C-alpha positions as CSV (number, residue, x, y, z in Angstrom):
1,M,-33.2,13.1,-30.0
2,K,-31.4,15.1,-30.0
3,K,-32.5,19.2,-29.4
4,L,-32.0,21.7,-32.4
5,N,-30.7,24.7,-30.8
6,V,-32.0,28.0,-32.8
7,L,-31.1,31.1,-32.4
8,H,-32.8,34.4,-34.1
9,I,-31.2,37.3,-34.8
10,S,-32.6,40.8,-35.4
11,P,-32.1,44.2,-35.1
12,D,-34.4,47.2,-33.0
13,F,-36.8,45.4,-31.9
14,N,-39.9,47.8,-31.5
15,Y,-43.5,47.6,-31.6
16,T,-43.8,49.4,-34.6
17,C,-41.9,46.7,-36.4
18,G,-43.2,44.3,-38.3
19,V,-40.3,41.8,-38.1
20,S,-40.8,42.3,-34.9
21,K,-44.5,41.3,-34.6
22,Y,-43.3,37.8,-36.6
23,I,-40.5,36.8,-34.4
24,S,-43.3,37.2,-31.0
25,L,-45.8,35.6,-33.0
26,I,-43.6,32.2,-34.3
27,F,-41.9,32.1,-31.0
28,A,-45.2,31.8,-28.6
29,E,-45.8,28.8,-31.1
30,L,-42.4,27.4,-31.5
31,I,-41.3,27.3,-27.4
32,K,-44.1,24.9,-27.4
33,Y,-41.7,22.6,-29.4
34,D,-39.9,20.1,-27.4
35,N,-36.7,19.7,-29.8
36,I,-36.1,23.3,-29.5
37,N,-33.7,25.4,-27.9
38,L,-34.6,29.1,-28.5
39,F,-32.5,31.5,-28.0
40,F,-32.2,35.6,-29.2
41,I,-29.8,38.3,-30.2
42,T,-31.0,41.9,-30.8
43,N,-29.6,45.7,-30.3
44,G,-32.4,46.3,-27.9
45,G,-35.7,47.8,-28.3
46,D,-39.0,49.2,-27.0
47,S,-40.8,46.2,-27.0
48,L,-38.8,43.2,-25.7
49,Q,-40.9,42.6,-23.5
50,R,-43.0,40.5,-26.1
51,I,-40.1,38.0,-25.7
52,T,-38.9,37.8,-21.8
53,S,-42.9,37.3,-21.3
54,L,-41.8,33.5,-23.3
55,G,-39.1,33.0,-21.0
56,I,-36.8,33.4,-23.9
57,E,-34.2,36.5,-22.5
58,P,-32.9,38.7,-24.8
59,H,-28.7,38.3,-25.6
60,I,-27.9,42.3,-26.0
61,I,-25.5,43.2,-29.4
62,N,-24.0,46.4,-30.0
63,F,-24.5,46.5,-33.5
64,S,-26.6,49.0,-36.1
65,K,-27.9,49.2,-39.7
66,G,-26.2,50.3,-42.3
67,I,-22.6,51.6,-42.7
68,K,-22.3,52.1,-38.8
69,N,-21.6,48.3,-38.5
70,L,-18.1,48.8,-39.6
71,K,-17.1,50.1,-36.4
72,Y,-18.8,47.0,-34.7
73,F,-18.0,44.5,-37.8
74,F,-15.2,42.6,-35.8
75,R,-16.4,42.4,-32.5
76,N,-19.6,41.5,-33.5
77,I,-18.0,38.4,-35.5
78,I,-16.1,37.5,-32.2
79,E,-19.4,38.1,-30.2
80,L,-21.3,35.7,-32.1
81,K,-19.1,33.3,-33.0
82,N,-18.5,32.7,-28.7
83,F,-22.4,32.5,-28.2
84,C,-22.7,30.3,-30.8
85,K,-20.2,27.8,-29.2
86,E,-21.5,28.5,-25.8
87,K,-25.3,27.2,-27.1
88,S,-23.8,25.0,-29.4
89,I,-26.4,26.8,-32.2
90,D,-27.0,24.7,-34.5
91,I,-28.5,27.1,-37.0
92,I,-28.8,30.9,-37.1
93,H,-31.9,32.4,-38.2
94,T,-31.9,36.7,-39.1
95,H,-33.8,38.8,-39.7
96,H,-31.9,42.0,-41.3
97,R,-28.7,41.8,-44.0
98,Y,-26.3,42.5,-41.6
99,P,-26.3,39.6,-38.7
100,E,-26.7,37.8,-42.1
101,L,-23.3,38.7,-43.4
102,I,-21.4,38.2,-40.0
103,S,-23.9,34.6,-40.0
104,N,-22.5,33.2,-43.2
105,L,-18.4,34.1,-42.2
106,I,-18.9,31.6,-39.3
107,K,-21.4,29.5,-40.1
108,K,-18.5,26.7,-42.2
109,D,-16.0,27.2,-39.0
110,L,-18.8,26.5,-36.6
111,N,-20.6,24.3,-38.7
112,V,-24.0,25.7,-38.7
113,K,-26.3,26.0,-41.0
114,T,-27.8,29.8,-41.5
115,V,-31.8,30.8,-42.6
116,T,-32.3,34.2,-43.5
117,T,-36.1,35.7,-43.9
118,V,-36.3,39.1,-45.9
119,H,-38.6,41.6,-44.7
120,S,-37.9,44.1,-47.0
121,I,-37.4,45.3,-50.6
122,V,-33.6,46.6,-50.3
123,H,-31.0,47.3,-52.6
124,G,-27.5,47.8,-52.7
125,Y,-24.5,45.5,-51.5
126,K,-25.1,43.1,-53.6
127,C,-22.2,40.3,-53.2
128,L,-22.2,40.6,-49.8
129,S,-26.2,39.7,-48.9
130,F,-28.5,36.9,-49.1
131,K,-25.4,33.8,-48.6
132,S,-27.6,32.1,-46.1
133,D,-28.8,28.1,-47.0
134,I,-31.9,29.0,-46.8
135,V,-33.6,32.4,-48.1
136,I,-37.2,32.8,-46.7
137,A,-38.9,35.8,-48.5
138,V,-42.4,37.5,-47.7
139,S,-44.2,37.7,-50.8
140,K,-43.3,37.1,-54.6
141,T,-42.3,40.5,-54.5
142,V,-39.6,40.2,-52.3
143,K,-38.2,36.9,-54.4
144,E,-38.5,38.5,-57.2
145,N,-36.3,41.4,-55.9
146,L,-34.0,38.5,-54.8
147,T,-33.9,36.5,-58.2
148,T,-33.4,39.0,-60.7
149,N,-31.5,42.2,-58.5
150,F,-29.6,39.9,-56.1
151,G,-28.8,37.1,-57.9
152,V,-30.4,34.6,-55.9
153,N,-30.8,31.1,-57.0
154,P,-34.3,30.7,-56.9
155,S,-34.0,27.0,-55.9
156,K,-33.0,28.2,-52.3
157,V,-35.6,30.9,-52.1
158,V,-38.6,29.6,-50.6
159,Q,-41.7,31.9,-50.8
160,I,-44.4,32.3,-47.7
161,Y,-46.5,34.8,-46.6
162,N,-45.6,35.9,-43.1
163,P,-48.1,34.1,-40.5
164,V,-51.3,35.7,-38.9
165,A,-52.5,35.1,-35.7
166,K,-56.6,34.1,-35.9
167,N,-57.9,33.9,-32.6
168,L,-58.5,37.7,-32.2
169,V,-60.6,39.2,-29.3
170,P,-63.4,40.3,-30.5
171,L,-64.0,44.3,-28.1
172,E,-67.1,46.4,-28.6
173,K,-66.8,48.8,-31.3
174,K,-69.4,51.3,-29.9
175,E,-67.9,50.6,-26.2
176,I,-64.4,51.5,-27.6
177,R,-65.4,55.0,-29.6
178,Q,-67.9,56.2,-26.4
179,K,-64.0,55.9,-24.7
180,F,-62.1,58.0,-27.1
181,G,-64.9,60.5,-26.8
182,L,-65.7,59.6,-30.5
183,N,-69.6,60.3,-31.8
184,D,-71.9,57.8,-34.4
185,N,-70.5,60.6,-36.8
186,E,-67.0,60.5,-36.7
187,V,-64.8,58.9,-39.0
188,V,-62.0,58.0,-38.1
189,I,-58.8,56.9,-40.5
190,L,-55.8,55.1,-38.6
191,F,-51.9,54.6,-39.3
192,V,-49.8,52.4,-37.5
193,G,-46.4,52.3,-38.3
194,R,-42.9,54.4,-37.9
195,F,-43.4,58.2,-38.9
196,T,-40.6,58.3,-41.5
197,K,-41.0,59.6,-44.8
198,E,-40.9,55.9,-47.0
199,K,-43.9,55.2,-44.8
200,G,-45.5,58.6,-46.7
201,A,-46.1,59.9,-43.2
202,Y,-45.6,63.4,-44.2
203,L,-47.7,62.7,-47.1
204,L,-50.7,61.4,-45.5
205,L,-50.7,64.5,-42.6
206,N,-50.5,67.4,-45.4
207,A,-53.0,65.0,-47.5
208,F,-55.1,64.9,-44.5
209,N,-54.7,69.1,-43.2
210,M,-55.5,69.5,-47.2
211,I,-59.2,67.4,-46.8
212,S,-60.4,68.0,-43.8
213,D,-61.6,71.1,-43.0
214,E,-64.2,70.3,-45.5
215,N,-64.9,67.0,-43.3
216,I,-65.6,67.9,-39.9
217,N,-66.3,64.9,-38.4
218,L,-62.8,63.4,-40.4
219,K,-60.2,62.4,-37.3
220,L,-57.2,60.8,-38.2
221,F,-55.5,58.3,-35.3
222,V,-51.4,58.0,-35.3
223,I,-50.1,55.5,-34.0
224,T,-45.7,56.0,-34.2
225,D,-42.6,56.0,-32.5
226,R,-42.2,59.3,-32.4
227,E,-42.2,61.6,-29.4
228,K,-45.7,64.2,-30.1
229,S,-43.4,66.7,-29.3
230,E,-41.7,66.1,-32.7
231,L,-45.1,66.6,-34.8
232,K,-46.7,68.9,-36.2
233,L,-50.2,68.4,-35.7
234,E,-53.1,70.0,-37.4
235,N,-57.0,70.0,-35.6
236,D,-58.4,66.2,-35.5
237,V,-55.2,64.6,-36.0
238,Y,-54.7,62.6,-32.5
239,F,-51.2,61.2,-31.5
240,F,-50.7,57.2,-29.3
241,P,-47.4,56.5,-28.6
242,V,-46.9,52.3,-29.6
243,S,-47.9,50.0,-27.1
244,N,-48.3,46.2,-27.0
245,N,-52.3,46.9,-27.4
246,I,-53.2,48.5,-30.2
247,E,-56.6,46.3,-30.7
248,E,-58.6,49.1,-29.1
249,Y,-57.6,51.5,-31.6
250,Y,-58.4,49.1,-35.2
251,T,-61.4,48.4,-33.3
252,L,-63.0,51.9,-33.4
253,S,-61.2,52.6,-36.4
254,D,-63.4,52.3,-40.2
255,A,-60.2,52.4,-42.4
256,V,-56.8,52.2,-42.1
257,I,-54.4,53.1,-44.1
258,M,-50.5,52.8,-45.6
259,P,-49.0,55.3,-47.9
260,S,-45.9,53.9,-48.3
261,L,-43.6,54.7,-50.9
262,I,-42.3,50.8,-51.0
263,E,-43.3,47.7,-48.8
264,S,-42.6,44.3,-49.3
265,F,-45.9,43.0,-47.4
266,P,-46.8,44.5,-44.2
267,Y,-48.3,43.1,-40.8
268,V,-50.5,46.8,-40.8
269,M,-52.6,45.3,-43.5
270,L,-53.3,42.2,-42.8
271,E,-54.4,43.3,-39.3
272,A,-57.0,45.5,-41.2
273,G,-57.9,42.4,-42.6
274,L,-58.3,40.6,-39.8
275,Y,-60.0,43.3,-37.5
276,K,-62.5,43.4,-41.0
277,K,-61.3,47.4,-41.5
278,V,-61.5,48.6,-45.1
279,F,-57.5,49.3,-46.4
280,I,-56.4,51.4,-48.0
281,G,-52.8,51.4,-49.7
282,A,-50.7,53.2,-52.6
283,E,-50.1,50.9,-54.7
284,V,-46.7,49.9,-54.0
285,G,-44.5,46.1,-53.5
286,G,-46.5,43.7,-51.2
287,I,-49.5,46.1,-51.0
288,K,-50.9,46.3,-54.5
289,E,-49.3,42.7,-55.2
290,F,-52.4,41.5,-52.0
291,I,-54.9,44.5,-53.0
292,T,-57.1,44.6,-55.9
293,D,-58.6,47.9,-56.1
294,G,-62.2,48.4,-55.4
295,L,-62.0,44.4,-54.4
296,N,-60.7,44.3,-50.9
297,G,-59.3,47.2,-50.3
298,L,-58.8,50.4,-52.2
299,L,-55.4,51.7,-54.1
300,F,-53.9,55.2,-54.7
301,K,-50.7,55.6,-56.9
302,P,-48.1,56.7,-54.4
303,N,-45.9,59.9,-53.3
304,S,-48.8,62.2,-54.1
305,E,-50.4,64.0,-51.5
306,E,-53.8,64.9,-54.3
307,E,-53.8,60.9,-54.4
308,I,-54.1,60.3,-51.2
309,V,-57.0,63.2,-50.7
310,R,-59.0,61.3,-53.7
311,I,-58.7,57.9,-52.2
312,I,-60.4,59.3,-49.0
313,K,-63.1,60.8,-50.3
314,V,-63.6,58.6,-52.1
315,F,-63.8,56.1,-49.2
316,L,-65.8,59.2,-47.9
317,S,-68.4,59.1,-50.8
318,M,-68.9,54.4,-50.0
319,N,-72.1,53.4,-48.5
320,N,-71.8,50.9,-45.8
321,T,-72.5,48.1,-48.1
322,E,-69.8,48.7,-50.2
323,K,-67.0,49.5,-47.2
324,E,-68.5,45.9,-46.1
325,K,-68.2,44.6,-49.5
326,L,-63.7,45.9,-48.9
327,S,-63.7,45.4,-45.1
328,M,-65.2,41.6,-45.7
329,N,-63.2,40.2,-48.7
330,L,-59.7,41.4,-47.2
331,H,-60.5,39.4,-43.6
332,K,-61.1,36.1,-46.1
333,K,-58.1,36.6,-48.2
334,V,-56.4,37.3,-44.8
335,T,-57.6,34.7,-43.3
336,S,-56.7,32.1,-45.8
337,L,-53.4,33.0,-45.1
338,Y,-51.1,30.5,-42.9
339,D,-52.2,30.5,-39.4
340,V,-48.6,30.5,-36.9
341,E,-49.1,26.9,-36.1
342,S,-48.7,26.4,-40.0
343,Y,-46.1,28.4,-40.8
344,V,-44.2,27.0,-37.9
345,E,-44.8,23.3,-38.7
346,T,-43.2,24.2,-42.4
347,L,-40.2,26.5,-40.7
348,I,-39.6,23.8,-38.5
349,N,-39.3,21.3,-41.9
350,I,-37.4,24.1,-42.8
351,Y,-35.0,23.6,-40.4
352,N,-34.6,19.6,-40.1
353,S,-34.2,19.7,-43.9
354,L,-30.9,21.3,-43.6
355,I,-29.8,19.8,-40.6
356,Q,-30.6,16.5,-42.7
357,K,-28.4,17.9,-45.4
């Protein structure tokens, strides 16, 4: 049987990027299949080790996001075309709209099939976007955006929630907390993600400063890609740089918060469930699709410092039994999703169906 040559393309391959985590998970499973050759193109990032450790050498092409790509457009077409010819690529699987556009412009000349996974809720460029043979939506919210706002034919949209790695090795919470100098009375709320307006990071800092004065044992741990010198951090806000190993931070935390203004289906939410943490999230997109307030997490209205203060107070007022109910219900729901093995089987079926067509 001929091997299938599959190329994935994704920009900004960073530790704080959920797309990068997704690609790392599925690549670790895909490399187990003898009938698939994997290739990867990106423009760089701080977590390329995730790919190289699997024995896959990323091919770097200079491209960006948004309007800046006009500068690289024709060069990128030639580069991608040459790469696909050299490697005899059968399927191009993209994870961003710009490489998806380039891939669909060259697919007829090269006789390749195209797949794109849509990880975000986006707007604009309707006539240029989502022309792939198969479009994978990471949530129902994303699928609705594709079919309603972009006019994508529902018959070529496959909605699959992101897979999760269920084989976590539990760490000892008390031991980890002692390592970070935390006592039993201190409550840690964890934020993981890019420090941007879209992620609600500045709202969170302002809200935390409003509430921390009256709650001396409350701590905020921030795992982000920004330099510490760029952030104005108050007392009881602790900054940590991103890395490949953030298990310790999930382990020591009591709750995980996502004050985002827009979300498709965040991995941080899934990881909170895997680590059996109370999840606190803004009532937007894929968060409100997956989280039921008071059942498997706590929700608050987005874009409001007062709402963040309110929901943190709600969390602090809860007893251990109530918190355990929220965290265990989320854990059950997250672990009911596709594991990586099942997800990749579905993905390979998609690839094979395209080749057979």
